[in-house]
C-alpha positions as CSV (number, residue, x, y, z in Angstrom):
1,M,0.1,0.2,-0.1
2,N,1.4,3.2,-0.9
3,I,0.5,6.8,0.5
4,G,-2.2,7.3,-2.2
5,E,-4.1,4.0,-1.5
6,F,-3.9,4.9,2.1
7,V,-5.4,8.2,1.8
8,K,-8.3,6.9,-0.2
9,G,-8.9,4.2,2.6
10,V,-9.0,7.1,5.1
11,A,-11.1,9.1,2.9
12,A,-13.5,6.2,2.6
13,A,-13.8,5.3,6.2
14,T,-14.4,8.6,7.2
15,G,-16.4,10.1,4.5
16,T,-14.5,13.0,3.3
17,G,-12.6,13.7,0.3
18,D,-9.3,12.8,-0.8
19,A,-7.7,16.2,-0.2
20,E,-9.2,16.5,3.3
21,A,-8.0,13.1,4.2
22,K,-4.4,13.8,3.0
23,K,-4.2,16.6,5.4
24,F,-5.5,14.4,8.1
25,V,-3.0,11.7,7.3
26,A,-0.1,14.2,6.9
27,A,-1.0,15.9,10.4
28,V,-1.0,12.4,12.0
29,F,2.6,11.7,10.9
30,D,3.6,15.2,11.5
31,Q,2.8,14.8,15.2
32,V,4.4,11.6,15.4
33,A,7.6,13.0,14.0
34,S,7.5,15.9,16.1
35,A,7.2,13.8,19.3
36,A,10.0,11.7,18.1
37,A,12.3,14.5,17.5
38,K,11.6,15.7,21.3
39,G,12.4,12.2,22.4
40,D,8.8,11.4,23.4
41,E,6.8,8.1,23.0
42,V,3.8,8.0,20.9
43,S,1.4,5.5,22.1
44,I,-1.7,4.5,20.2
45,P,-4.0,1.9,22.0
46,G,-4.8,-1.0,19.7
47,F,-2.2,-0.3,17.3
48,G,1.2,0.1,18.9
49,K,3.8,2.4,20.2
50,F,6.6,4.7,18.3
51,A,9.7,5.1,20.5
52,V,13.2,6.6,20.0
53,K,16.0,4.3,20.8
54,S,19.7,5.2,21.1
55,R,22.6,3.3,20.0
56,P,25.8,3.9,21.4
57,E,29.1,4.4,19.5
58,R,30.4,1.3,18.5
59,Q,33.4,-0.5,16.7
60,G,32.8,-1.9,13.4
61,R,34.9,-2.9,10.2
62,N,35.2,-1.6,6.6
63,P,33.7,-4.6,4.4
64,S,36.4,-3.8,1.6
65,T,39.4,-2.9,3.5
66,G,39.1,-4.9,6.9
67,E,39.9,-1.8,8.7
68,A,38.5,-1.1,12.0
69,I,36.2,1.9,12.3
70,T,34.3,3.7,14.9
71,I,30.5,3.7,14.2
72,A,29.0,7.1,15.6
73,A,26.2,7.0,18.2
74,S,22.7,7.4,16.5
75,K,19.0,7.6,17.5
76,N,16.5,5.7,15.7
77,V,12.6,5.5,15.9
78,S,11.4,1.9,16.7
79,F,7.8,0.5,16.5
80,T,6.3,-2.1,18.8
81,A,2.9,-3.5,17.7
82,A,0.1,-3.7,20.3
83,K,-1.4,-6.9,21.2
84,G,-4.8,-5.6,19.1
85,L,-2.6,-5.3,16.0
86,K,-1.0,-8.6,16.5
87,E,-4.3,-10.4,16.7
88,K,-5.1,-9.1,13.6
89,L,-2.0,-10.7,11.6
């Protein structure tokens, strides 16, 4: 499913037009991204939880040369499915 199909599904479920549904979808994703940027967790009951996880600096290897390199610390967004979503799968 791409964003266009997703928007059409939201429009059909809410009885709105595609343009209005696209605004709703964009607003939801913007809120999740804003919360993640602040380091906050977003929990949607019955769907799942978006959380920011930190990865510490670590040692790695350059695959072409075998040289040891330091991989910088980073932050990633993770998603954990809720029980309701898992049951639908």
